[in-house]
N, C-alpha and C positions, 0 to 999 in steps of 0.2 A: 286688726283686720277683721272685717265682717265675714260671716260664713260664705256669702255670695262671691266675695273677692277671693277668698281661700279656694273656692271651687274653681273659679277661673284660672287661678295660678297653677293649681294641680292638673287641670286640663291641658294648659300650655306646656307644663313639664312632661306630661305623658305624651303629648303630641311630638315634642322635640325628641324624646327617647325613642318613639316609634320611627321617626325619620332617620335618626342615627342608626338604629338597628337595620332599617332597610338599606342605608347606604353601605354599611358593613356587609350585609348579605350580598349586595350587587357586586362589590369589590371581590369578595370571596368567590362568587360565582364566575366572574370574569377571569380571576386568576386560575381557577380549577379548569375552566374551559381551555384557556391558553396551555396549561400543563398537559392536558389530554391531547390537545392538537399537536403540541411538540413531540409527545411520545409516540404519536401515531404517524408522523410524517417522515419523509426520507431524510437522511443525514450523511452527506458525502464528505469524506475526509481524504486528504492526500498526504502521504509521508514517504520518507525514504527509510529503508531497512535492509539488513543483511538477508541474503538468500540463504535459507536454512540448510539446503542441499549443496550449495555452493558458497561456502562462507566468505571467500574472498570477494564475492560479487555483490554489489549493491544494487537493488532494484527500487523503482519508483512504483508505489502501490496506490491505486485509486480504489477506495472501498466505501460502500453504502452500509453504514452501521445502523441505520433507521429501520422502520417498519413498513415503509411504503416505497413504491418504485420511483426512482429518480429519473425523470424524462429529460431529454435534450440537454445533456451535460456538455458544457462548453468551457474552453480554458483559454486564457490569455497570459502569456509570460512577458515579464519585463525585458527580456532580451532572448535571443535564440538559445534553445536548450541543447547542450552538447549530447552526443550519442556515441555509443560504442567506445567509451573512454577507458581503455584497458591500460594496466601497468600497475605493479605493486608499489612502485615509488614514482614520484613526479620526475625524477631524473631520467628513468628508463622509459617512461611513457611516451607513446607516439601521440601526434596531434589528433584530437578527436574530431569526428565528423559533427554535423548539425542535424538534429532530429527533424526528419522531414516526412514522417509517417507515424501511424499509431494513434491511440486514443487522445494524447495530449495535442495532437495536430488536427485530427478530424473530428474529435468529440465522441461521445457515446450516446446513442439513440435512447437506450434504456438500461438502467442498472438496478437489478433487483435487490431486495433486502438480503443482506449478508454476502452479496455477490462483489467481486472485485476484479481489477485488471492489473497485472504485474508486468512491469516493463524493465528488462534487463538494461541497466544504465552503464555499469562499468566497474572498475576497481578503484580502490581509494586513491592510489597514486595518480591514475589517469584522471580521475575526477578533480583532484586537488589542482592539477595543472590546468584543466579545462575551465575551472571555477575560480581562477586567480583573481577576478574582479569581485568576488563575493557571491553570497547566495543569490539565487534567481527567485524573484517574487512571482508566485503563480496565483492568479486570480481565476475563480471558476464560478459558474452559475448553473442552476438546474431547476426543473419544475418539480414540485411535489403537490399533486392535485392541481388547484388553481394558482397556487402561490409560486412565485419565482424567488428562489433562495440563492444566496451567494456565499462564497467562503474565500479563504486566503491561506496559502501554504508556502513555506520557504524550502526550496530545493537546495540543500547544503549537505556537505560531507564533513565538516569541521568537527562536529560532535562525535564522529566515529574515530577520531584520532585516539590512540591508545586504548582502544576497546578490544575485547576478546573476539576474534574471528575464527577460532579453531573449529575443526570438524566436530559434530556431534558423535559420540562413540558409534551409534548404530550406522551413521553415514560412513565413518572410517572403516567399520567392519565390512560393510557392502562393498566399498572400493578394494579392500583387501581380498575378499573372496572372488571379485571380479578378476583381480591380478593372477590369483591362484588358478582360476579356470582358464584364463588365457595361456598361462605357462603350461598347464597340463595339456591343453589342446595342441600347443606347438610341439611338445615333447611327443605326443601320440602321433602327430603328423610325421615328425622326423623318423620315429621308429617304424612307421608304416612304409615310408619310403626305402628304408633300409632293408625291410623283408621282401619288397618287390623288386629290388635291384638284381639283375642276372648275375649269377655266380661265375667267377673267372675259372677256367679250367686249363690245365696244362696239356700241351699237345703231346700225347703218349705214342702217337704213330709218326715218329720221325722218318723222313725219307733219306 
């Protein structure tokens, strides 16, 4: 190979290398921009959880765990969502009503970063009876800046079977203190009535 041919070959190799480097840099830049955008946009999630202050109660939580405001949050359920489904067991539970108000029905105009909506849904037995046909699939959408994002959640209670729903010690202590305060108030009220009652006297001036 003559020096001129070698020079052309190495020029072509260098050009190919430069093109490959530019392509890799472009892909890296695109991925980085996408990650930055994802980290800075809204992220709405929907899930079912125990109420920490009322352990036997299950609530539906709608939460924005992202860093931007979620605008115009709307929900579409696969079938009507039961509401006020109370009862510790399915046997003793009354028929639940249908959810006709609240954020899952009317939507949420704006949900700030870290903000959430909690909906008292019911108790395990009542919800087990109301969801006899299986979980409800919930689709939702919202705006983050100019983008319209979507999500999917399952409203179910089966995963809460055989889980611990006992009261937290601090909650139990607060309830005990309230009962003591109520009992003390009742005793004080009873003693107060006893002190103000007129004393009975015998008639010592007989006729």
